[in-house]
N, C-alpha and C positions, 0 to 999 in steps of 0.2 A: 572502345569508343563507338557510339552509335551516330552514324552520319546520314542525315536525311538529304536527298538530292531532289529538288522540286523546281525545275525550270519550265519556262514556257518554250515553245518552238522558236527556232531561229528562222524567221520568214525567208522563204525562197532557198533555204539550204538544208535545214535539218528539222525533222519532227521532234517533239518534246522528248519522246522516249529515247531517240538517238542521242540527244543532248545529255540525257541521264547516263547513258552508257559511256559517252566520251568522258564525262566528268569522273565517273566511277573508275574508268580505266586509268586516268591520270593520277587520281588519288591513291589507287591501289598500288601504284609503283613505289609509293613511300609508306603508306599505311595498309599493308597487305592484310593484316589481321583485324581491321576495323569491320564492324557490321554496317552494311549499306542498305538503305531502304530507298528504292526508286519510285518517285511519285510525280510522273509527268503531269504538267498543269496546263490550263488554258484559261482564256478570259471570257468564255461564253461564245466566242465566234468560231472561226475555222479551227477544226481539230478537236473541239469539245467532246463530241461523241466518241472519237477514237481514244481520248484520254480516259473517259469514263468506262469504256470497254476494257481497257487494260487494267484499271484499278478494280472494277466491280464485276467484270465478266459480262454476262448477258448474251444476247443473240441478235445478229444482224439480220434484217429482213429487207430484201430487194423488192421494189415495186415498180411496175410500169406506170409512169406518170407523164404529164405534159410539161415541157420546158417553158421558158418565159414567152416563147413565140408559138406555144401550143403544138409543138412537135413531140412525138413520143420518145422518151428516154427512160433509162432505168436509174432510179435513185434508191437510196437505202436509208434506213433509220435503225436505231438501237433499241432493243427491248431488254429491260432490266427486271430484276425481281421486284416484288411488291407492286405489280401491275403498273409499272412505270415505263414510259417510252421517252427517248431523247431524239429530237428532230432538229437538224441544222437546215434552215431554209435554203441555204446556198446550194444544197444538193439538188434542189428542184427548180430554184429560180435565180441561181447565182449569175453574176456578171461574167464569170469565167466560161459560162455555157454559150456565150455569144461572141461573134467576132466584133471588132470595132464598128464595122459597117452595119451590123445588125442591131446595134444599140438603139432602142426607140421607146423611151418611157411612156409615150402616148399610148403604146399598144401592148407592151409587155405585161405579163399576167402572173399572179401568184397561185394560179389554179393548181399547179403541181403540189404546192405546199398543202393545200386543202385535201388533195388526194392522199398524201402521206398521212395527215391527221386522220382522215376517214378510215384508212387501213388500220391505223393504230387503235382506233375506237373499236373496229371490228375484231381486233385481237383481244378486246376486253380490258384495255388499260383504263386506269382511273386517274392517272396523273401523267401529264405530258410536260417535259422540259423542252422548251424551244430556244435554240440559239439564233438570235438575229444577227445579221451582218452579211455583207457581200452580195446583196440583192441587185438584180438588174431592173427592178420594178419600181413603179410609182403609182400603184393602183389602190392604195389604202386598204388592201386586203379584199378587194372586189372579187378577184379570181378565187382566192382561198374560201371565202364565204359562199361563192357559187358552187364550188365543189362540195361543200358541206350541206348543200340543199337549199340555201336562201335564193329566192328569185328576185331579180331587180328589173324594173320596168320603167320605160319612159312615159311621157304624158299620153301617148297613143296606146299604151299597153303592150308595147313591143319590148322583148327582153333586150337588155343591154348587151353589147358586144364586149369583148375583153379589153382591158387597158384603162389607164387612169383618165384618159380624156373622155371616155364614155360617161363618167360620173357626172359630168356637167348636165346630162339629160335625164338624170335620175328623178323619178316621181314617186314610185311606189315600191314597197318591199313586201314579199310574201314568204313567211317562214313556215308555212304548212308542211313543207317537205324537209325541214331541218333535221339533220342526223339525230335520231332519238337518244343517242348516248351522250351527246355533247353537253347537256345540262348537268350530267352527273360526273363530269370530268374536271379536275383541277388543272389549270394551266399556269406554269411558272415560266416566265420569259427572262432569259439572260440577256441583259441589255445595258450598255454603258453610255448609250446616246441619250441626251436629255432634251432634244429638240421637240417643240410642239408640232402639231400636225401642219399648221399653215403659218403664213406670214414670212417676214424677212429671215427668220431663223428656222422655218419649217422644212418639211421633207423635200418639197420641190425646189426651194431656193438654195438649200445647202447641198443636197445630194443629187438633184436632178441633172446638173451639168455633167457630172462624171458618168452618168448613165446615158448621155447623148442628147440632153435637152438643150435647145437654144434658149436665149432669153425670152423670146416670145412664147415658146412652149412651157417654160417655167411659169410664166404668168397664167397661162391657160390651165395648167395642171394645178396650180395653187388654188385658183378659183374653183375648179372642179372638186378638189378634195374638201374645200370649205363647204361647198354645197352638199357633198355627201354627209359631212358631219352634221350639218343642219337638218337634213332629211332624216338621218338616223335618230336624232334627238326628237324630232316630230313624231316618230314611230315608237317612242318610249324607251329608246336605248340611252344608256348613261352618257352624259356629256363629258367626253375625254379629249376634246380637241386641244385643250391647253395644258393637258397633263404632261409632265416631263416624260419623254420617251414615246409620245404618240406619233412623232415623225420618224421613228426608227424604221429602217427597211422600207422606205417609200410609203410610210403610213401604215405599215402592217401592225406596228405597235398599237395604233388606234383601234384597228379592227379586233385585235386580240383582247384588248381591254374592254371595249364597248360591247362586243357580241359574245365573247367567250369568258368574260369575267376574269381575265388573266391578271396576275400580279407581276409587275416588272420589278426586277432585282438586278443589282450589280452582277455582271457576268462573272467576275472573279469570285464574288461571294457565293454565287450559285454553285460553282465548281468546287470551291473550298468546302462547302457544306456536304456536297455529294461524295467527296473523297475523304471526308473526316480529317481534314487538315489539322485542326487543333490537337486531336489525339496523336497524330504522327509527330507533331512538333514537341508535344509533351515527352515523348519517348526518345527525343534526339539530344545528343550532346552538341552537335554542330549542324547548322542548316545551310545548304548551298542552293542558291537559285540563279536565275539568269534569263536573258532573252536577247534577241538579235541586236537591239539598240536600246541603251538605257539613257533616257533623257528626263526632263522635268515631268512629263506626262507619265512615264513609266514609274518614276519614283513615287508619284502621288496615287496613281489609280490602277495600274496594270498588274501583271502577275508578280514581278519582282518587288514592287512597292507593297502589294498585299502580303506577300510572304514575309517581308521584313517587319511589317506591323505585328503579324502573329508571333514571329520569333522574338521580337523585342518585348511583347506583352508576356511571353513565357520565360523571359530572362535568358534566351538562348542566343549565342553568337551567330551572325548570318553573313554569308559571303555571296557576292553577286559577280558572276562571270558573264560577260556580255561581249557581243561582237565589237561594238563601239560604245563609247560613252560620250554624251554630248550635252554641254551646258547645264551640268548639275551644279546647284549652289552648294555651299558648304553644309547648309542645313539639311538639304536633300541627301547628300552623300552620307551624312551622319546616321541615316537610317540603317546603314550597313556597316559592319566592322571592316570589311574589305570590299572594294569595287575594283575589278580588274578587266580591262579589255582583252579580248583573246586574239585579235588580228596580229599576226606575227611580222608581217612586212607589207609595205605598199605594193600593190599589184592591181591588175585589172579586176573589175567587179566579178567577172566569171570565175577567175582563179581564186579570189577571196572566198566566194560562196562555195566553190568546189572543195576548198581545203578546210572548211569549217570544222569538221570532226577532228582532224589532226590538231588544228589550232586550239580548240577547246581542251583536248586531251593534254597538250603541252602546257597550257595555262594552268590547268588543274594540278598537274604534277609539280609545277614551279611553286604554286601556292602551298601545296602539301609539304614540299621541301622547306619552304620558309617557316611554316608552322613547326616542323620538327627541329629546325635549327633553333628557333626561339625557345623550344622546350629544353634543348641542350644548354643554351646559354643561361637559362634560369638556374641550372644546377651548378654553374661555375661559382 
């Protein structure tokens, strides 16, 4: 029996590869002679580059860049074969890099993301996969574009400072120093956010508060980003303000589409293509997936739901092992042959998270035992 194990990470407890090992360990207690393929997955956000590194190898490169407040930090990205780089923006501008008191989307910058991209371009890559998510910024890519050589000036010809609020003063763009390799590079952006750049469902209104913005600052930032979009269009750049995903990562989606010609794609679909998921499912007799919490959103668009769709399309049974299961309709649960929560007992959150490996292993073993019992009963 060929068993494909393809889960997402269990947030705050286990990386996707650790989840794979826990499931394999549990199943192996019953089906010791099965052939197991471990395929850790991600949805384009945190952990995507680590997943691709495990599946496809490659080389990590560490780079000295600026964090969201323009302080030096070491960030890394992944270099793959075929002149491809994988960059998670959170490594350079992530919210986790700041304390709660340091959060200030008026001033935080994506400059470090641009530095990572520039380094990858200098390495000779022709294709860059970018994972959006977890940013501390709301600058619509001002910092990233500045690091790539574009100069932004106010009405007096003074260069803009970093931060989203500075965009309110933008008057002129100068691309004479744009990185020469940028135009010859294909950008693929893993993004599940569909928000536009501005408005009531835009970057500032929806994501600004969690990055530290007050209601007054949200209004200021929204106006500043709208102005940036207008000035960009006046300078001949593609009008992407209302395109789904433009508001991702504080408007970074807009900058990547308008200035880099990026193509936004479902995060899960991006990873699934990169790891050749359909081929792995075609070779499997059983598919096991999972994530920390399976809910309506997971069933429809995240890793577990995406795996189930591929498995069902291939006529393969699929099992979901999840930390918890919440508010799944019967129709959503029907996407899986088995849905099983792994938490073994009520306990404090710290203890539940700390025992995740053992809980997943036990759940996997119990499911395998049930499958074997069913096989025995069929022979009676």
